N, CA, C and O atoms as a GROMACS GRO file, in nm:
protein
  360
    1ILE      N    1  -1.162   1.782  -2.114
    1ILE     CA    2  -1.164   1.720  -2.013
    1ILE      C    3  -1.230   1.678  -1.884
    1ILE      O    4  -1.267   1.571  -1.836
    2GLN      N    5  -1.233   1.824  -1.839
    2GLN     CA    6  -1.303   1.935  -1.720
    2GLN      C    7  -1.417   1.909  -1.749
    2GLN      O    8  -1.466   1.855  -1.650
    3ALA      N    9  -1.508   1.919  -1.849
    3ALA     CA   10  -1.591   1.921  -1.901
    3ALA      C   11  -1.735   1.786  -1.880
    3ALA      O   12  -1.854   1.787  -1.849
    4GLY      N   13  -1.607   1.665  -1.926
    4GLY     CA   14  -1.652   1.619  -1.874
    4GLY      C   15  -1.711   1.516  -1.687
    4GLY      O   16  -1.726   1.399  -1.655
    5ARG      N   17  -1.724   1.647  -1.619
    5ARG     CA   18  -1.806   1.602  -1.489
    5ARG      C   19  -1.861   1.553  -1.494
    5ARG      O   20  -1.880   1.534  -1.614
    6GLU      N   21  -1.968   1.459  -1.401
    6GLU     CA   22  -2.093   1.412  -1.396
    6GLU      C   23  -2.066   1.317  -1.289
    6GLU      O   24  -1.956   1.266  -1.268
    7VAL      N   25  -2.238   1.282  -1.181
    7VAL     CA   26  -2.222   1.166  -1.147
    7VAL      C   27  -2.379   1.115  -1.183
    7VAL      O   28  -2.474   1.183  -1.223
    8TRP      N   29  -2.370   0.956  -1.152
    8TRP     CA   30  -2.467   0.909  -1.168
    8TRP      C   31  -2.478   0.787  -1.092
    8TRP      O   32  -2.391   0.713  -1.046
    9ILE      N   33  -2.677   0.781  -1.088
    9ILE     CA   34  -2.665   0.667  -0.949
    9ILE      C   35  -2.743   0.536  -1.041
    9ILE      O   36  -2.864   0.551  -1.058
   10GLY      N   37  -2.699   0.451  -1.081
   10GLY     CA   38  -2.757   0.322  -1.144
   10GLY      C   39  -2.923   0.290  -1.069
   10GLY      O   40  -2.972   0.364  -0.984
   11GLY      N   41  -2.977   0.186  -1.114
   11GLY     CA   42  -3.083   0.168  -1.079
   11GLY      C   43  -3.059   0.053  -0.932
   11GLY      O   44  -2.947   0.007  -0.914
   12GLU      N   45  -3.154   0.022  -0.851
   12GLU     CA   46  -3.188  -0.045  -0.752
   12GLU      C   47  -3.191  -0.154  -0.774
   12GLU      O   48  -3.258  -0.190  -0.870
   13SER      N   49  -3.117  -0.257  -0.689
   13SER     CA   50  -3.120  -0.433  -0.704
   13SER      C   51  -3.092  -0.423  -0.561
   13SER      O   52  -3.010  -0.353  -0.501
   14ASP      N   53  -3.194  -0.523  -0.513
   14ASP     CA   54  -3.182  -0.589  -0.414
   14ASP      C   55  -3.136  -0.458  -0.288
   14ASP      O   56  -3.021  -0.430  -0.254
   15GLY      N   57  -3.215  -0.419  -0.257
   15GLY     CA   58  -3.170  -0.238  -0.175
   15GLY      C   59  -3.039  -0.189  -0.199
   15GLY      O   60  -2.987  -0.121  -0.110
   16LEU      N   61  -2.961  -0.217  -0.330
   16LEU     CA   62  -2.833  -0.149  -0.318
   16LEU      C   63  -2.842  -0.053  -0.467
   16LEU      O   64  -2.889  -0.113  -0.564
   17CYS      N   65  -2.806   0.074  -0.485
   17CYS     CA   66  -2.764   0.148  -0.579
   17CYS      C   67  -2.607   0.129  -0.619
   17CYS      O   68  -2.532   0.092  -0.529
   18GLN      N   69  -2.557   0.151  -0.740
   18GLN     CA   70  -2.430   0.198  -0.753
   18GLN      C   71  -2.398   0.335  -0.789
   18GLN      O   72  -2.459   0.369  -0.890
   19ILE      N   73  -2.324   0.421  -0.742
   19ILE     CA   74  -2.291   0.522  -0.787
   19ILE      C   75  -2.158   0.527  -0.888
   19ILE      O   76  -2.110   0.415  -0.909
   20GLU      N   77  -2.102   0.619  -0.943
   20GLU     CA   78  -2.049   0.623  -0.991
   20GLU      C   79  -2.066   0.766  -1.058
   20GLU      O   80  -2.168   0.834  -1.069
   21GLY      N   81  -1.912   0.798  -1.107
   21GLY     CA   82  -1.888   0.972  -1.131
   21GLY      C   83  -1.722   1.031  -1.187
   21GLY      O   84  -1.626   1.011  -1.113
   22ARG      N   85  -1.714   1.065  -1.250
   22ARG     CA   86  -1.624   1.167  -1.276
   22ARG      C   87  -1.623   1.338  -1.250
   22ARG      O   88  -1.689   1.426  -1.306
   23LEU      N   89  -1.482   1.348  -1.105
   23LEU     CA   90  -1.539   1.454  -1.052
   23LEU      C   91  -1.409   1.527  -1.045
   23LEU      O   92  -1.315   1.447  -1.039
   24ARG      N   93  -1.367   1.673  -1.043
   24ARG     CA   94  -1.251   1.732  -0.986
   24ARG      C   95  -1.160   1.659  -0.902
   24ARG      O   96  -1.203   1.626  -0.792
   25SER      N   97  -1.004   1.617  -0.942
   25SER     CA   98  -0.949   1.571  -0.847
   25SER      C   99  -0.948   1.653  -0.715
   25SER      O  100  -0.860   1.604  -0.645
   26THR      N  101  -1.001   1.745  -0.659
   26THR     CA  102  -0.958   1.809  -0.551
   26THR      C  103  -1.057   1.775  -0.498
   26THR      O  104  -1.041   1.713  -0.393
   27ASP      N  105  -1.224   1.802  -0.553
   27ASP     CA  106  -1.346   1.733  -0.486
   27ASP      C  107  -1.296   1.656  -0.478
   27ASP      O  108  -1.227   1.674  -0.378
   28ALA      N  109  -1.267   1.521  -0.536
   28ALA     CA  110  -1.261   1.418  -0.481
   28ALA      C  111  -1.155   1.337  -0.365
   28ALA      O  112  -1.182   1.234  -0.304
   29GLN      N  113  -1.059   1.396  -0.358
   29GLN     CA  114  -0.952   1.359  -0.272
   29GLN      C  115  -1.061   1.468  -0.123
   29GLN      O  116  -1.047   1.430  -0.007
   30ALA      N  117  -1.132   1.560  -0.145
   30ALA     CA  118  -1.204   1.564  -0.008
   30ALA      C  119  -1.311   1.468   0.012
   30ALA      O  120  -1.334   1.410   0.118
   31ILE      N  121  -1.362   1.458  -0.074
   31ILE     CA  122  -1.457   1.330  -0.050
   31ILE      C  123  -1.371   1.201   0.008
   31ILE      O  124  -1.378   1.152   0.121
   32ASP      N  125  -1.308   1.169  -0.078
   32ASP     CA  126  -1.224   1.084   0.049
   32ASP      C  127  -1.192   1.093   0.160
   32ASP      O  128  -1.215   1.007   0.245
   33GLN      N  129  -1.134   1.194   0.179
   33GLN     CA  130  -1.076   1.212   0.342
   33GLN      C  131  -1.195   1.234   0.432
   33GLN      O  132  -1.180   1.194   0.548
   34ARG      N  133  -1.341   1.306   0.393
   34ARG     CA  134  -1.453   1.324   0.470
   34ARG      C  135  -1.502   1.137   0.493
   34ARG      O  136  -1.531   1.080   0.598
   35LEU      N  137  -1.498   1.101   0.403
   35LEU     CA  138  -1.550   0.966   0.391
   35LEU      C  139  -1.456   0.861   0.509
   35LEU      O  140  -1.512   0.786   0.589
   36ALA      N  141  -1.299   0.878   0.498
   36ALA     CA  142  -1.211   0.848   0.558
   36ALA      C  143  -1.268   0.838   0.751
   36ALA      O  144  -1.273   0.743   0.828
   37ALA      N  145  -1.303   0.988   0.767
   37ALA     CA  146  -1.282   1.072   0.853
   37ALA      C  147  -1.453   1.006   0.924
   37ALA      O  148  -1.442   0.930   1.020
   38LEU      N  149  -1.564   1.030   0.887
   38LEU     CA  150  -1.674   0.956   0.892
   38LEU      C  151  -1.607   0.806   0.905
   38LEU      O  152  -1.590   0.736   1.004
   39ALA      N  153  -1.595   0.798   0.853
   39ALA     CA  154  -1.584   0.583   0.883
   39ALA      C  155  -1.497   0.577   0.993
   39ALA      O  156  -1.511   0.474   1.058
   40ALA      N  157  -1.416   0.651   1.032
   40ALA     CA  158  -1.314   0.684   1.181
   40ALA      C  159  -1.385   0.672   1.282
   40ALA      O  160  -1.324   0.628   1.379
   41THR      N  161  -1.570   0.710   1.310
   41THR     CA  162  -1.624   0.767   1.411
   41THR      C  163  -1.667   0.662   1.469
   41THR      O  164  -1.730   0.687   1.572
   42VAL      N  165  -1.657   0.546   1.443
   42VAL     CA  166  -1.734   0.385   1.554
   42VAL      C  167  -1.609   0.339   1.574
   42VAL      O  168  -1.499   0.358   1.523
   43CYS      N  169  -1.670   0.252   1.694
   43CYS     CA  170  -1.578   0.176   1.793
   43CYS      C  171  -1.430   0.077   1.679
   43CYS      O  172  -1.386   0.045   1.568
   44PRO      N  173  -1.418   0.076   1.821
   44PRO     CA  174  -1.300  -0.085   1.702
   44PRO      C  175  -1.393  -0.176   1.679
   44PRO      O  176  -1.390  -0.240   1.574
   45ASN      N  177  -1.531  -0.206   1.813
   45ASN     CA  178  -1.579  -0.327   1.715
   45ASN      C  179  -1.688  -0.351   1.661
   45ASN      O  180  -1.729  -0.466   1.653
   46ASP      N  181  -1.762  -0.239   1.608
   46ASP     CA  182  -1.849  -0.207   1.451
   46ASP      C  183  -1.782  -0.341   1.367
   46ASP      O  184  -1.665  -0.369   1.341
   47PRO      N  185  -1.866  -0.386   1.348
   47PRO     CA  186  -1.822  -0.552   1.274
   47PRO      C  187  -1.842  -0.508   1.114
   47PRO      O  188  -1.849  -0.597   1.030
   48ARG      N  189  -1.850  -0.362   1.076
   48ARG     CA  190  -1.814  -0.362   0.941
   48ARG      C  191  -1.724  -0.357   0.873
   48ARG      O  192  -1.638  -0.288   0.928
   49THR      N  193  -1.680  -0.403   0.754
   49THR     CA  194  -1.562  -0.405   0.708
   49THR      C  195  -1.540  -0.242   0.675
   49THR      O  196  -1.632  -0.160   0.676
   50ALA      N  197  -1.409  -0.213   0.648
   50ALA     CA  198  -1.397  -0.049   0.611
   50ALA      C  199  -1.418  -0.025   0.477
   50ALA      O  200  -1.357   0.078   0.448
   51ALA      N  201  -1.484  -0.080   0.364
   51ALA     CA  202  -1.523  -0.046   0.263
   51ALA      C  203  -1.697  -0.030   0.294
   51ALA      O  204  -1.773   0.034   0.221
   52GLN      N  205  -1.742  -0.111   0.434
   52GLN     CA  206  -1.915  -0.112   0.410
   52GLN      C  207  -1.917   0.030   0.501
   52GLN      O  208  -2.019   0.099   0.504
   53ARG      N  209  -1.807   0.064   0.566
   53ARG     CA  210  -1.847   0.171   0.660
   53ARG      C  211  -1.826   0.294   0.607
   53ARG      O  212  -1.886   0.395   0.642
   54ARG      N  213  -1.696   0.283   0.474
   54ARG     CA  214  -1.701   0.402   0.449
   54ARG      C  215  -1.844   0.466   0.305
   54ARG      O  216  -1.877   0.580   0.271
   55ALA      N  217  -1.903   0.293   0.248
   55ALA     CA  218  -2.048   0.338   0.193
   55ALA      C  219  -2.116   0.388   0.281
   55ALA      O  220  -2.172   0.493   0.250
   56ASP      N  221  -2.143   0.325   0.451
   56ASP     CA  222  -2.231   0.415   0.480
   56ASP      C  223  -2.220   0.583   0.526
   56ASP      O  224  -2.306   0.667   0.556
   57ALA      N  225  -2.071   0.586   0.515
   57ALA     CA  226  -2.024   0.720   0.553
   57ALA      C  227  -2.118   0.786   0.416
   57ALA      O  228  -2.227   0.841   0.432
   58LEU      N  229  -2.065   0.769   0.312
   58LEU     CA  230  -2.092   0.838   0.188
   58LEU      C  231  -2.321   0.929   0.226
   58LEU      O  232  -2.381   1.036   0.222
   59GLY      N  233  -2.342   0.791   0.254
   59GLY     CA  234  -2.493   0.847   0.301
   59GLY      C  235  -2.515   0.910   0.383
   59GLY      O  236  -2.625   0.964   0.379
   60ALA      N  237  -2.421   0.942   0.512
   60ALA     CA  238  -2.415   1.014   0.639
   60ALA      C  239  -2.352   1.146   0.575
   60ALA      O  240  -2.309   1.241   0.641
   61LEU      N  241  -2.352   1.138   0.470
   61LEU     CA  242  -2.230   1.240   0.450
   61LEU      C  243  -2.365   1.350   0.383
   61LEU      O  244  -2.400   1.454   0.438
   62ALA      N  245  -2.426   1.294   0.256
   62ALA     CA  246  -2.556   1.322   0.185
   62ALA      C  247  -2.677   1.407   0.293
   62ALA      O  248  -2.761   1.493   0.264
   63ALA      N  249  -2.632   1.320   0.465
   63ALA     CA  250  -2.740   1.326   0.551
   63ALA      C  251  -2.675   1.472   0.635
   63ALA      O  252  -2.720   1.513   0.742
   64ASP      N  253  -2.590   1.519   0.578
   64ASP     CA  254  -2.542   1.625   0.662
   64ASP      C  255  -2.503   1.575   0.803
   64ASP      O  256  -2.492   1.653   0.898
   65ALA      N  257  -2.478   1.419   0.813
   65ALA     CA  258  -2.486   1.408   0.988
   65ALA      C  259  -2.330   1.413   0.962
   65ALA      O  260  -2.278   1.416   0.851
   66THR      N  261  -2.247   1.414   1.113
   66THR     CA  262  -2.139   1.442   1.200
   66THR      C  263  -2.073   1.330   1.185
   66THR      O  264  -1.959   1.334   1.138
   67ARG      N  265  -2.155   1.166   1.237
   67ARG     CA  266  -2.048   1.030   1.263
   67ARG      C  267  -2.174   0.982   1.215
   67ARG      O  268  -2.288   1.024   1.196
   68LEU      N  269  -2.092   0.850   1.199
   68LEU     CA  270  -2.185   0.705   1.162
   68LEU      C  271  -2.267   0.700   1.326
   68LEU      O  272  -2.266   0.772   1.426
   69GLY      N  273  -2.334   0.571   1.285
   69GLY     CA  274  -2.397   0.522   1.484
   69GLY      C  275  -2.334   0.407   1.451
   69GLY      O  276  -2.315   0.354   1.342
   70CYS      N  277  -2.298   0.366   1.585
   70CYS     CA  278  -2.194   0.261   1.559
   70CYS      C  279  -2.294   0.162   1.587
   70CYS      O  280  -2.403   0.198   1.632
   71GLU      N  281  -2.260  -0.008   1.556
   71GLU     CA  282  -2.278  -0.105   1.525
   71GLU      C  283  -2.256  -0.189   1.573
   71GLU      O  284  -2.310  -0.285   1.518
   72CYS      N  285  -2.181  -0.223   1.687
   72CYS     CA  286  -2.106  -0.300   1.757
   72CYS      C  287  -2.215  -0.346   1.865
   72CYS      O  288  -2.175  -0.456   1.904
   73GLY      N  289  -2.333  -0.315   1.930
   73GLY     CA  290  -2.444  -0.299   2.006
   73GLY      C  291  -2.335  -0.379   2.166
   73GLY      O  292  -2.348  -0.483   2.230
   74ARG      N  293  -2.248  -0.278   2.173
   74ARG     CA  294  -2.257  -0.331   2.337
   74ARG      C  295  -2.236  -0.258   2.434
   74ARG      O  296  -2.160  -0.163   2.413
   75PRO      N  297  -2.292  -0.271   2.571
   75PRO     CA  298  -2.356  -0.183   2.611
   75PRO      C  299  -2.206  -0.069   2.649
   75PRO      O  300  -2.219   0.053   2.658
   76ASP      N  301  -2.132  -0.109   2.658
   76ASP     CA  302  -2.008  -0.024   2.672
   76ASP      C  303  -1.922   0.057   2.588
   76ASP      O  304  -1.817   0.108   2.627
   77CYS      N  305  -1.988   0.071   2.428
   77CYS     CA  306  -1.919   0.104   2.330
   77CYS      C  307  -1.910   0.290   2.326
   77CYS      O  308  -1.983   0.384   2.295
   78THR      N  309  -1.794   0.272   2.371
   78THR     CA  310  -1.789   0.440   2.349
   78THR      C  311  -1.804   0.540   2.230
   78THR      O  312  -1.762   0.655   2.247
   79ALA      N  313  -1.855   0.510   2.122
   79ALA     CA  314  -1.879   0.583   1.994
   79ALA      C  315  -2.039   0.567   2.030
   79ALA      O  316  -2.108   0.663   1.994
   80ALA      N  317  -2.122   0.435   2.111
   80ALA     CA  318  -2.250   0.483   2.106
   80ALA      C  319  -2.326   0.598   2.186
   80ALA      O  320  -2.447   0.620   2.177
   81GLY      N  321  -2.250   0.656   2.254
   81GLY     CA  322  -2.331   0.761   2.365
   81GLY      C  323  -2.400   0.814   2.308
   81GLY      O  324  -2.497   0.813   2.384
   82THR      N  325  -2.455   0.915   2.142
   82THR     CA  326  -2.514   0.958   2.098
   82THR      C  327  -2.556   0.939   1.988
   82THR      O  328  -2.464   0.907   1.912
   83LYS      N  329  -2.680   0.944   1.927
   83LYS     CA  330  -2.725   0.919   1.757
   83LYS      C  331  -2.620   0.992   1.687
   83LYS      O  332  -2.564   1.092   1.732
   84PRO      N  333  -2.603   0.951   1.603
   84PRO     CA  334  -2.579   1.040   1.461
   84PRO      C  335  -2.625   1.191   1.438
   84PRO      O  336  -2.743   1.189   1.405
   85SER      N  337  -2.577   1.316   1.442
   85SER     CA  338  -2.676   1.378   1.422
   85SER      C  339  -2.682   1.417   1.281
   85SER      O  340  -2.595   1.434   1.196
   86SER      N  341  -2.868   1.429   1.280
   86SER     CA  342  -2.907   1.462   1.105
   86SER      C  343  -2.996   1.521   1.109
   86SER      O  344  -3.082   1.507   1.195
   87PRO      N  345  -3.000   1.625   0.993
   87PRO     CA  346  -3.159   1.707   0.974
   87PRO      C  347  -3.208   1.595   0.873
   87PRO      O  348  -3.233   1.664   0.774
   88VAL      N  349  -3.231   1.492   0.845
   88VAL     CA  350  -3.269   1.456   0.764
   88VAL      C  351  -3.361   1.294   0.811
   88VAL      O  352  -3.315   1.188   0.851
   89VAL      N  353  -3.491   1.334   0.785
   89VAL     CA  354  -3.571   1.185   0.862
   89VAL      C  355  -3.599   1.076   0.743
   89VAL      O  356  -3.659   1.127   0.649
   90ILE      N  357  -3.577   0.974   0.732
   90ILE     CA  358  -3.636   0.880   0.601
   90ILE      C  359  -3.716   0.782   0.686
   90ILE      O  360  -3.779   0.691   0.632
   0.00000   0.00000   0.00000
């Protein structure tokens, strides 16, 4: 069963792609914890759902970012002080 590890990315549709895979349990748990941590770096006023923040966190994780950019748009946002760090430019 361990030999069945794989990750695949489905085709693009309406600007979105689907990612699926089979990972070692320890790796999946590490990714789950990292996504939760990144998703929690925005302020409480961020308009995204928890699921949307986790999806965005996967992109941030791939870009080696240390946090998500908050999307609340408020001038007093405590999470918007600095832009997320990432070595990737798109």
